[in-house]
C-alpha positions in Angstrom: -92.5 21.0 -109.3 -89.1 20.5 -107.8 -88.9 17.1 -109.6 -89.9 18.8 -113.0 -87.2 21.4 -112.5 -84.6 18.8 -111.8 -85.6 16.8 -114.9 -85.4 20.0 -117.1 -82.0 20.8 -115.6 -80.8 17.3 -116.3 -82.0 17.3 -119.9 -80.5 20.7 -120.5 -77.1 19.7 -119.3 -77.1 16.3 -120.9 -77.5 17.8 -124.4 -74.1 19.2 -124.0 -72.7 16.3 -122.2 -73.7 14.0 -125.0 -71.2 15.9 -127.4 -68.7 13.1 -126.9 -68.2 11.7 -130.3 -65.2 9.4 -130.8 -62.9 8.7 -133.7 -63.3 5.3 -135.4 -60.5 2.8 -136.3 -60.4 4.3 -139.8 -58.9 7.4 -138.2 -56.0 5.4 -136.7 -52.8 4.5 -138.4 -52.4 0.9 -139.5 -48.9 -0.7 -139.8 -49.8 -2.6 -142.9 -51.2 0.4 -144.8 -49.0 2.3 -147.1 -48.7 6.0 -146.0 -48.9 8.9 -148.3 -46.6 12.0 -148.2 -47.5 15.4 -146.7 -45.6 18.2 -148.3 -45.4 21.7 -146.9 -45.7 24.1 -149.8 -44.0 27.6 -150.0 -46.2 30.3 -148.5 -48.4 31.7 -151.3 -48.8 35.4 -151.9 -52.1 36.0 -153.8 -52.8 38.3 -156.7 -56.6 37.7 -156.5 -56.5 38.6 -152.8 -53.7 41.2 -153.1 -51.5 41.8 -150.1 -52.2 38.4 -148.5 -50.1 35.4 -147.8 -51.1 31.9 -146.7 -49.7 28.5 -145.7 -50.7 25.3 -147.5 -49.8 21.6 -147.8 -50.3 18.7 -150.2 -51.1 15.1 -149.4 -49.9 12.7 -152.1 -51.2 9.1 -151.7 -48.7 6.2 -151.8 -50.7 4.8 -154.7 -50.2 7.9 -156.9 -48.9 7.1 -160.4 -48.1 9.7 -163.0 -49.8 7.7 -165.7 -53.0 7.6 -163.7 -54.5 11.0 -162.9 -55.6 11.4 -159.3 -58.8 12.8 -157.8 -58.6 16.0 -155.9 -60.0 17.3 -152.6 -59.5 20.8 -151.2 -59.7 21.4 -147.5 -60.3 25.0 -146.3 -58.6 25.9 -142.9 -56.1 23.3 -144.0 -54.1 23.6 -140.8 -57.0 21.9 -138.9 -57.0 18.9 -141.3 -53.4 18.1 -142.3 -52.1 16.7 -139.0 -51.7 13.1 -138.1 -53.0 13.8 -134.6 -56.0 15.9 -133.4 -59.5 15.7 -134.7 -59.5 15.1 -138.5 -56.3 13.1 -139.3 -57.1 13.4 -143.0 -53.9 11.8 -144.3 -54.5 8.7 -142.2 -58.1 8.4 -143.2 -57.2 8.8 -146.8 -54.4 6.2 -146.5 -56.9 3.7 -145.0 -59.7 4.3 -147.5 -57.5 4.4 -150.6 -55.8 1.1 -149.4 -59.2 -0.5 -148.9 -60.6 0.7 -152.3 -63.3 2.9 -150.8 -61.6 5.9 -152.4 -59.5 6.2 -155.6 -56.1 7.7 -155.2 -56.8 11.3 -154.2 -54.5 14.3 -153.8 -55.5 16.7 -151.0 -54.8 20.4 -150.8 -54.9 21.8 -147.3 -55.0 25.5 -147.6 -55.3 28.3 -145.0 -57.1 31.6 -145.5 -55.0 34.6 -146.2 -53.5 37.0 -143.8 -52.3 40.5 -144.6 -48.6 40.7 -145.3 -48.5 44.1 -143.7 -49.8 42.7 -140.4 -48.0 40.4 -137.9 -48.8 36.7 -138.4 -51.3 35.6 -135.8 -50.5 32.7 -133.5 -53.5 30.8 -134.9 -54.5 30.6 -138.5 -58.1 30.8 -137.3 -57.3 34.5 -136.7 -56.0 35.2 -140.2 -57.6 38.5 -141.1 -58.8 37.7 -144.6 -60.7 34.5 -143.6 -64.1 36.0 -143.4 -63.8 37.9 -146.7 -62.6 34.8 -148.5 -64.9 32.2 -146.9 -68.2 34.0 -146.2 -68.5 36.1 -149.3 -70.7 34.7 -152.0 -69.7 34.6 -155.6 -66.9 33.1 -157.7 -63.8 34.9 -156.5 -62.5 32.2 -154.2 -63.2 29.5 -156.8 -61.2 31.6 -159.3 -58.4 31.9 -156.7 -58.2 28.1 -156.4 -58.4 27.4 -160.1 -56.0 30.1 -161.2 -53.5 30.4 -158.4 -53.4 27.2 -156.3 -54.3 24.2 -158.4 -51.9 25.1 -161.3 -49.0 24.8 -158.8 -50.2 21.3 -158.1 -50.5 20.3 -161.7 -46.9 21.3 -162.4 -45.8 18.1 -160.7 -48.9 15.9 -160.4 -51.6 14.8 -162.8 -55.2 15.4 -161.7 -58.3 14.0 -163.4 -60.2 16.3 -165.7 -63.5 14.7 -164.6 -65.3 17.1 -162.2 -66.8 14.1 -160.5 -63.3 13.6 -159.2 -62.9 17.0 -157.6 -64.2 17.7 -154.1 -64.1 20.4 -151.4 -64.4 20.4 -147.6 -64.6 22.8 -144.7 -66.1 23.5 -141.4 -68.0 26.6 -140.2 -67.1 29.4 -142.6 -64.9 27.0 -144.5 -68.0 24.9 -145.1 -70.0 27.6 -146.8 -66.9 28.5 -148.7 -66.6 24.9 -150.0 -70.3 24.9 -151.0 -70.0 28.3 -152.7 -67.1 27.1 -154.9 -69.0 24.0 -156.0 -72.2 26.1 -156.5 -70.4 28.6 -158.7 -68.2 26.1 -160.5 -69.9 22.7 -160.9 -68.0 22.3 -164.1 -64.9 21.8 -162.0 -66.1 20.6 -158.5 -69.0 18.2 -157.9 -68.6 17.1 -154.3 -68.8 18.9 -150.9 -68.2 17.9 -147.3 -69.7 20.5 -145.0 -69.6 20.5 -141.2 -71.2 23.0 -138.8 -71.7 25.2 -141.9 -72.2 28.9 -141.5 -75.2 29.3 -143.8 -76.2 32.4 -141.9 -75.9 36.1 -142.5 -72.2 36.7 -141.9 -72.1 38.0 -145.5 -75.3 37.0 -147.1 -75.0 33.2 -146.9 -78.5 32.9 -145.3 -80.0 33.2 -148.8 -78.7 29.8 -150.0 -81.8 27.7 -149.0 -84.0 30.1 -151.1 -81.5 30.3 -154.0 -81.3 26.5 -154.1 -85.1 26.2 -154.4 -85.3 28.7 -157.4 -82.3 27.5 -159.3 -82.1 24.5 -161.7 -80.6 21.6 -159.9 -76.8 21.4 -160.3 -74.8 18.1 -160.6 -73.6 18.2 -157.0 -73.2 15.6 -154.2 -73.3 17.2 -150.8 -72.7 15.8 -147.3 -73.9 18.1 -144.5 -73.4 17.8 -140.7 -74.5 19.9 -137.8 -75.6 19.6 -134.2 -78.5 20.8 -132.2 -76.2 22.8 -129.9 -74.4 24.7 -132.6 -74.3 28.5 -132.5 -77.3 30.9 -132.1 -76.4 34.6 -132.3 -77.3 37.8 -134.0 -76.1 36.4 -137.4 -78.4 33.4 -137.3 -79.1 30.0 -135.8 -76.7 27.4 -137.2 -78.8 24.3 -136.5 -81.8 25.9 -138.2 -79.8 27.2 -141.1 -78.3 23.7 -141.8 -81.8 22.1 -141.5 -83.1 24.7 -144.0 -80.2 23.7 -146.4 -81.2 20.1 -146.0 -84.8 20.8 -146.7 -84.0 22.9 -149.8 -81.6 20.3 -151.2 -84.3 17.6 -150.6 -87.0 19.7 -152.3 -84.8 20.0 -155.4 -83.8 16.4 -155.5 -80.1 16.7 -154.8 -77.9 13.8 -154.0 -77.1 14.7 -150.5 -77.0 13.4 -146.9 -77.6 15.3 -143.7 -76.3 14.1 -140.4 -77.8 16.0 -137.4 -76.6 15.3 -134.0 -76.4 17.0 -130.6 -72.9 18.6 -131.0 -71.7 22.1 -130.5 -69.7 24.4 -132.9 -66.7 22.1 -133.0 -65.2 19.2 -135.0 -66.0 16.3 -132.7 -69.1 15.0 -134.6 -67.8 15.8 -138.0 -64.4 14.1 -137.4 -66.1 11.0 -135.9 -68.1 10.5 -139.1 -65.5 11.7 -141.6 -64.3 8.2 -142.8 -67.9 7.0 -143.5 -68.7 10.4 -145.0 -65.8 9.9 -147.4 -67.1 6.5 -148.4 -70.5 8.0 -149.1 -69.2 11.0 -150.9 -66.8 9.0 -153.2 -69.1 6.1 -153.8 -69.3 5.2 -157.5 -73.1 5.4 -157.7 
């Protein structure tokens, strides 16, 4: 009995201890690879989300040419993705994959959720007080915000492809369900989604997606999902179960999708470790 208890304790603790995913060489800067530019854009005051302001950035690949329209990828919670250090290191990964030919030249938008102008700016953008409204709410409002307020600012100076197969979205947690919602509502514009530790639970009705997917004609989307067995479990839902239900619904409807299920918690370790390979899969030509 004592041995059994010890084994159970060991197994229970090792599940968390195994959450030790590492970044790959494609997340490291290479001296012989041309580096794109990261541009801090002026803080944006929204009309669609009145009374809010947000920070955002652009990544312009070194290979961008005005005569050749670029692909586009929009990252929610952009502050977490834009840095050259930390978990994601998106500019470095894009530099490496574009240089190798695994991705076409792709402009990235890194955008934060809004915060009320009338309130003090929080120390962390994770605490921006309009985040839940923008990211967890179903419907087309956030897609309209991107298409009418943000992307036109980009196309003033840079040419983007008109092909929706060249437009993608990414996010983690609530940012992930936000990315999925935009593509779900506007597949005429966005066709690719990278979703990690997605909050497909009842924060604002998102738990209905597995059912809605099953009863809706298949849309022309390509979706990469990631989650971990030790993700959140609280009154709003069970994140591992919700992501598994998303996977099953997408499989049932014959979607072009991939589901990577590990042992991670509600963090970026696993997602960031597989990010370069996920980009290869998401942007593959067939």
